N, C-alpha and C positions, 0 to 999 in steps of 0.2 A: 522572633520574639512576639509576645502578646502584651500590648500596651493597654493599660486601663488607668482610671483615676481612682484613688483610694478614698476613704471616707473624709479625709481632709482636703480633697480636691487636687492632690499632687499626683503626678504621673508615676505609675509603677510599671515595671517590666518583669514579665514572667517568661521563663524559657518554655518553648513548645516542644513537647516530647511525643513520640509515637506516631507522628505523621508519616514516617518512613514505612509503616506497616499498613498495607492496603486492607481496609475494612470499611464498614458503614460509618464508623466514627471519623474517618479521614476522607470522606467524599469531597470536602471543601478543597482538598489538595489533589487527589488523584483524578477526579472527573475533569477539571480544566486542563490538567497536565496531559491526559490521554486524548481528550476531544479537541484540544486547542481552542476551546470556546469558554466564555464566562459560564459560571454555574451558581445557582441559588439553591441552598440546602433546604431540606425539610426543617420545620421548626424543632427546636430541642432545648432542654434545660442545660445550663452550664454554671458551675460554681466559680465565680470570680474570686480568686484567692485573696486579693487585697481588700475586698469588702466583705467576704464570707457570705455573699448573697447568691442565691440561685436565680439566674436570669433566663427568661424564656426568650430565645432569639433565633435568628436565621443568619446564615453567612453568605455573603456575596463575594465570589472569588473569580479571579481571572488569571490566565497564564501570562507570563512575561517572557519575551523572546529577544535575542540579540539581532543584529542586522543580518546575520546569516540564517535566521529563523531557527536557531538552536534554543531549546528550552533553558531558561535561567532560574525561574522561581515562580511561585504563585503569590499574588497580592490579594489579600482577603480583608474584608471589613465585616465585623459582626454588627447586626442591626437588632437592637432590643425591641421586642414586640409589645411591651406593656402599654405604650401610647396607642398603638393600633388596637389592642384589646379594649382599652377604655373607649375609644371612638366607636368601635363595633358594638360594644355594650350599650352605648348611648342611643343607638338607632332603634326607633320603635318598629 
């Protein structure tokens, strides 16, 4: 699931679709699953459904394994880049 805060500050949950298909849009899932290492995606725009805003962000993801070293899932956090953009723009 994809958790976000809506315009009223409440948590919203969106189902995640398409991650099962390997392509450049699913690097956040397939790269850590295949390499068994954390991954930082290239920046991209994503429309958050609950707010209807396009957010420029990057995803930090890491694979999760059980005690037998078997793959379980990928844990991912999206990091919005607007604060970083503002900081970089303020540098002379």
